[in-house]
C-alpha positions as CSV (number, residue, x, y, z in Angstrom):
1,X,-49.0,-7.6,-106.8
2,X,-47.2,-10.1,-109.1
3,X,-44.3,-10.3,-106.7
4,X,-46.7,-11.2,-103.8
5,X,-48.4,-13.8,-105.9
6,X,-45.1,-15.3,-106.8
7,X,-43.7,-15.1,-103.2
8,X,-46.8,-16.5,-101.5
9,X,-48.2,-18.8,-104.2
10,X,-51.6,-17.1,-103.7
11,X,-53.6,-15.4,-106.5
12,X,-54.3,-11.7,-106.4
13,X,-57.9,-12.5,-105.7
14,X,-57.0,-14.5,-102.5
15,X,-54.8,-11.7,-101.3
16,X,-57.4,-9.0,-101.9
17,X,-60.0,-11.3,-100.2
18,X,-57.8,-11.5,-97.1
19,X,-56.9,-7.8,-97.0
20,X,-59.7,-6.0,-98.9
21,X,-57.4,-3.8,-101.0
22,X,-53.9,-2.6,-101.3
23,X,-54.4,-0.1,-98.4
24,X,-55.5,-3.1,-96.2
25,X,-52.5,-5.1,-97.2
26,X,-50.2,-2.2,-96.5
27,X,-51.7,-1.7,-93.1
28,X,-51.2,-5.3,-92.2
29,X,-47.6,-5.1,-93.4
30,X,-47.0,-1.9,-91.5
31,X,-48.6,-3.4,-88.3
32,X,-46.4,-6.5,-88.6
33,X,-43.3,-4.4,-89.1
34,X,-44.1,-2.4,-86.0
35,X,-44.4,-5.5,-83.9
36,X,-41.7,-7.7,-85.5
37,X,-39.1,-5.0,-86.0
38,X,-39.7,-1.8,-84.1
39,X,-41.2,-3.1,-81.0
40,X,-38.8,-6.0,-80.8
41,X,-35.9,-3.6,-80.9
42,X,-37.4,-1.4,-78.2
43,X,-38.1,-4.3,-76.0
44,X,-34.5,-5.6,-76.5
45,X,-32.7,-2.3,-76.1
46,X,-34.8,0.4,-74.5
47,X,-36.1,-1.2,-71.4
48,X,-36.5,1.3,-68.5
49,X,-33.4,0.0,-66.8
50,X,-31.2,-0.2,-69.9
51,X,-29.8,3.3,-69.5
52,X,-27.5,4.8,-72.1
53,X,-25.8,1.6,-73.0
54,X,-29.2,0.2,-74.0
55,X,-30.1,3.3,-75.9
56,X,-26.8,3.3,-77.7
57,X,-27.3,-0.3,-78.8
58,X,-30.9,0.6,-79.9
59,X,-29.6,3.4,-82.2
60,X,-26.7,1.2,-83.5
61,X,-29.3,-1.6,-84.3
62,X,-31.1,0.9,-86.6
63,X,-28.1,0.7,-88.8
64,X,-28.6,-3.0,-89.4
65,X,-31.6,-4.6,-91.2
66,X,-32.9,-7.5,-89.3
67,X,-32.6,-9.8,-92.4
68,X,-29.4,-8.2,-93.7
69,X,-31.3,-6.4,-96.4
70,X,-30.8,-2.8,-97.5
71,X,-34.3,-1.6,-98.0
72,X,-34.3,0.7,-95.0
73,X,-37.0,1.3,-92.3
74,X,-40.6,0.8,-93.5
75,X,-41.8,3.6,-91.1
76,X,-39.3,6.1,-92.4
77,X,-39.7,5.1,-96.0
78,X,-43.5,5.5,-95.6
79,X,-43.3,8.9,-94.1
80,X,-41.0,10.0,-96.9
81,X,-43.0,8.4,-99.7
82,X,-46.5,9.4,-98.5
83,X,-45.7,12.6,-96.7
84,X,-48.8,14.6,-96.1
85,X,-50.7,12.9,-98.9
86,X,-52.0,9.9,-97.0
87,X,-53.5,10.8,-93.6
88,X,-54.0,7.3,-92.6
89,X,-50.3,6.4,-93.2
90,X,-49.3,9.6,-91.6
91,X,-51.2,8.7,-88.5
92,X,-49.6,5.2,-88.4
93,X,-46.1,6.8,-88.8
94,X,-46.8,9.3,-86.0
95,X,-48.0,6.5,-83.7
96,X,-44.9,4.5,-84.4
97,X,-42.6,7.4,-83.7
98,X,-44.6,8.2,-80.5
99,X,-44.1,4.6,-79.3
100,X,-40.4,5.0,-79.9
101,X,-40.1,8.3,-78.1
102,X,-42.0,6.9,-75.1
103,X,-39.6,4.0,-74.9
104,X,-36.6,6.1,-75.0
105,X,-37.9,8.6,-72.5
106,X,-39.0,5.7,-70.1
107,X,-35.4,4.3,-70.4
108,X,-33.9,7.6,-69.6
109,X,-36.4,8.3,-66.8
110,X,-35.8,4.7,-65.4
111,X,-32.2,5.6,-64.9
112,X,-32.8,9.1,-63.4
113,X,-31.5,10.8,-66.4
114,X,-34.6,12.9,-66.9
115,X,-37.2,14.0,-64.4
């Protein structure tokens, strides 16, 4: 929490007031990551007409952090960290992976590669 206070200039009380608790803060961060990182990559590389080239670029993009950092994927890290212990986080991770799978499948289907 201290890192967030320092980075944002907000007090812990203000942060909790905005998000309710640490779980609410995590949910907001997870949702932002899904939109800003995962969905942006899917939109850029896995469009229905992108074919294998787009999918290749998508998977290669997963090796690079958007900001050049080395913290890894929030979705993967959350799945590993919380595993089966946090059902809410597990459901969020499952929804994210389902979205990715649908995008890849739509891309392959759009190019006649799968029925």
